[in-house]
C-alpha positions, -999 to 999 in steps of 0.1 A, spaced: -150 -478 -64 -125 -454 -49 -99 -459 -77 -124 -449 -103 -138 -419 -83 -136 -384 -98 -122 -354 -80 -156 -339 -68 -163 -371 -48 -134 -361 -24 -137 -332 1 -111 -318 25 -124 -305 58 -109 -278 80 -100 -305 105 -76 -322 80 -99 -351 70 -106 -362 35 -142 -374 29 -154 -397 2 -189 -395 -14 -200 -426 -33 -227 -408 -52 -211 -382 -75 -244 -362 -77 -247 -359 -39 -234 -325 -27 -228 -339 9 -192 -347 19 -199 -384 25 -178 -406 49 -143 -400 64 -117 -417 42 -83 -404 52 -64 -377 70 -36 -354 60 -5 -350 81 28 -332 80 49 -339 49 83 -331 35 73 -295 29 44 -271 37 28 -275 3 33 -313 1 14 -330 30 11 -367 34 -21 -387 32 -29 -416 55 -60 -438 52 -81 -442 83 -77 -476 98 -115 -481 102 -122 -474 65 -129 -506 45 -115 -505 10 -131 -538 0 -114 -556 -28 -93 -526 -37 -56 -525 -25 -51 -500 3 -17 -489 -11 -33 -482 -45 -62 -463 -27 -37 -443 -7 -18 -434 -39 -50 -423 -56 -61 -401 -27 -26 -386 -25 -28 -377 -62 -61 -360 -56 -47 -341 -26 -17 -328 -47 -41 -317 -75 -64 -300 -49 -35 -280 -34 -23 -270 -69 -58 -260 -80 -66 -238 -50 -32 -222 -49 -26 -220 -86 -12 -184 -86 14 -195 -61 26 -224 -81 27 -202 -112 57 -184 -96 79 -216 -98 67 -231 -131 93 -242 -157 85 -211 -177 88 -188 -147 122 -203 -137 137 -203 -172 173 -190 -176 160 -161 -198 140 -148 -168 160 -120 -150 176 -130 -117 158 -104 -96 124 -117 -108 134 -153 -100 147 -143 -66 115 -125 -56 93 -153 -71 111 -181 -51 110 -162 -18 73 -153 -24 66 -190 -30 83 -200 2 62 -174 21 29 -189 7 22 -158 -13 32 -129 10 66 -114 17 80 -83 35 98 -59 12 128 -59 35 135 -96 27 142 -88 -10 156 -52 -9 186 -60 -31 164 -77 -58 139 -48 -57 166 -22 -63 175 -40 -95 140 -41 -111 134 -21 -143 102 -15 -161 102 -49 -179 110 -68 -148 81 -51 -129 58 -60 -158 70 -96 -156 60 -97 -119 26 -81 -127 20 -109 -153 26 -133 -124 -2 -115 -105 23 -101 -80 17 -68 -63 46 -48 -49 31 -30 -19 49 -3 2 55 -28 30 45 -62 18 47 -81 -15 17 -104 -21 -6 -121 -46 -42 -107 -44 -57 -138 -60 -48 -158 -29 -72 -137 -8 -101 -160 -18 -116 -179 11 -106 -213 -2 -70 -203 -5 -70 -187 30 -84 -218 46 -61 -242 28 -30 -221 36 -41 -221 73 -45 -259 73 -11 -265 56 7 -240 78 -7 -257 109 3 -291 98 38 -280 89 43 -262 123 25 -289 144 -3 -265 154 -38 -278 163 -66 -280 138 -88 -265 127 -67 -234 121 -80 -201 135 -86 -185 101 -111 -156 99 -145 -161 85 -148 -161 47 -146 -126 33 -137 -109 66 -117 -76 61 -103 -77 96 -108 -96 128 -100 -88 165 -76 -113 180 -59 -119 213 -25 -104 207 -10 -123 237 -17 -157 220 -20 -149 183 9 -161 161 19 -133 137 37 -157 114 5 -178 110 -17 -148 102 8 -134 77 11 -167 60 -26 -168 53 -28 -132 41 -40 -115 73 -10 -96 88 -13 -87 125 -13 -49 134 -25 -36 167 -55 -56 180 -65 -69 146 -55 -92 117 -62 -74 84 -67 -89 50 -36 -80 30 -54 -62 1 -73 -39 25 -41 -33 45 -22 -24 14 -49 0 4 -46 18 38 -8 19 36 -9 35 1 -35 60 13 -12 70 42 19 76 21 0 92 -8 -17 116 16 13 125 37 26 161 36 53 177 56 61 145 74 26 139 87 -8 127 76 -44 127 88 -63 95 95 -94 92 73 -128 76 79 -126 55 48 -95 38 62 -116 24 90 -144 15 65 -120 -5 43 -108 -25 73 -143 -27 89 -131 -15 123 -139 14 147 -118 46 148 -100 35 180 -88 4 163 -77 24 133 -55 46 155 -40 14 172 -33 -1 137 -16 31 125 5 32 156 15 -4 152 28 5 118 52 29 134 33 62 130 31 85 160 -3 99 169 -7 136 175 -33 143 201 -59 169 191 -82 178 220 -97 207 200 -109 184 173 -125 160 198 -144 189 214 -158 200 180 -169 164 174 -188 164 207 -206 196 197 -218 180 165 -229 148 182 -264 133 174 -276 143 209 -273 180 201 -292 176 168 -320 156 185 -331 189 202 -340 204 168 -376 201 156 -381 170 136 -415 178 121 -433 208 108 -471 210 107 -488 227 77 -524 236 76 -542 236 42 -578 246 33 -593 225 6 -630 229 -3 -638 244 31 -622 215 50 -592 222 72 -567 194 71 -533 191 87 -503 175 70 -472 165 88 -441 172 67 -408 158 77 -380 183 79 -352 176 55 -320 170 75 -286 176 61 -263 146 64 -242 148 96 -206 158 89 -182 133 103 -156 147 127 -121 152 116 -97 125 128 -63 129 144 -30 136 126 0 113 128 37 118 123 47 97 93 71 68 100 103 75 81 118 46 63 121 27 30 83 26 25 82 64 27 111 68 3 95 43 -22 61 61 -20 78 95 -27 96 80 -57 65 65 -73 47 99 -71 60 119 -101 63 156 -98 35 172 -117 40 206 -134 13 227 -150 17 227 -187 4 263 -190 34 276 -171 65 284 -191 95 261 -184 126 280 -177 162 268 -178 174 256 -144 207 275 -148 189 308 -151 162 303 -124 180 280 -99 173 286 -62 198 305 -42 208 275 -21 211 251 -50 244 233 -53 266 242 -82 289 221 -102 327 227 -101 328 242 -136 298 264 -130 312 276 -97 345 287 -113 326 305 -141 305 324 -115 336 332 -95 355 345 -125 324 366 -135 320 380 -101 357 388 -98 357 406 -131 326 426 -121 341 435 -88 373 447 -105 353 469 -128 334 484 -99 367 490 -81 382 508 -112 351 529 -115 354 539 -78 390 549 -83 382 568 -114 355 588 -95 380 596 -67 404 614 -91 399 651 -98 383 658 -131 403 684 -152 393 696 -186 417 717 -208 409 738 -238 433 759 -259 423 795 -268 439 822 -289 446 856 -277 419 871 -298 393 846 -285 368 859 -260 358 841 -229 327 827 -246 349 810 -272 369 793 -244 337 780 -229 326 767 -262 358 748 -266 354 733 -232 319 722 -241 332 705 -272 358 687 -253 
C-alpha cells in the first residue's frame, strides 16, 4: 500500500509530520505516518516512522526507506534553484573558481549570503562570470546575495522547518504568512540567523522579504547625492510598513536620520483635517420647463499631496562604492567631446612627463618675458647718417626708414 504510493499521497506539515493519504484523489492530508528529525546536514533530515502507525504486511524498514526517498525528492523539488548551484555541471572544473566559491557559500546559506562573506570572489568577477551567476538565478545585491525564486511561500516554509530541525528550535517555525512583504517581530527574542536563512532579514522592528529589501537598498544608493538621500513613500509601500518603521529600518542599515521639523510642520498644515473645512458640495439650480430643480454636484478634489519625508546621511561603505561603480557616467551626445589634456581641471593630477613638459614650457615663457622686460629698460637710440648738403628733413626721413 505505502510502497506503491505516489508522491502526492504524502504531505509534510509545518510541525514536521509526514501524512499519508490512501486515496490519491482525496486532497486531504490523511493520517500521520512519520516525522522528520535532525539529520547529518540541514538539507538532509532523517525520517522516522511513528510507532503507532501500522504498516500491515509491509516491512517497516522498507516503508521508512520509501518515505525517506520521498522526503529527499520533496526537498529537492521545493528548493530546486538552491540545488542547481551545486550540480555536477555547476561544479565542473571548467567553471571559474570565483563562481564556484560564491555558489558553494550561497548553498550553505540556504540561498542568501552577505556580500562581505565573499568579497575576494566578487572582486574577481568579470562579465562572463556574472552572466554565469545570473544563469543560476543568483542576484548580486548591494548588501546581500540571494536567489529570488526561493521567495515562494513553499520554499520559505520548508527552509524554516529545516533550519529549526538543524538548530534544535521548536516547531512550527515562526515563518511569516505566505506572501508577506514584512512582519513586525519582537527584536528581543527574534533570531536574526533564522530569519535571514528563510529570506526575511531582520532590520529595525521588522523582518523584510529579501527581494523587497533589495529593492529599497537599490533605491537608496541610486537616489543618493552629496552623501545623503531622502526617504520615499514608495519604499514604505514596497515593504508594507508605516513611515515610522521605514525610518527605523533605514537607521538599522546604518544611515543617520536628519531631523527636519520644518517639513513636519508643512505636513500638518496639509493634513486631512484642514481640508475637511472646505465645502464638499455645491448646489446648482436649473429651470427646466417651468419647474425649479436642485442638483447636488460633488466638488472635484485634487489628490492630496503626500508630505516630504526626512533626509538621511548615507552610510559609507562597500555597498556605496559598488553602487557608484555600477552607475555609469552619462554624457550628453550633443555636447562636443574635448581632449582631457586641453580642458583638464586646474586641480587635476598630472603625470611626471606632462609635468616636466609644462615646467619647461613655463620656464621658457618666463625667460622670454624677462628678456622683454630687460629690453624695455634699456634706452632706445636710433642713428642715421646725413651728408652736409642734406637738410634736417632728410635726416628725419632717414631716421624714419631706420
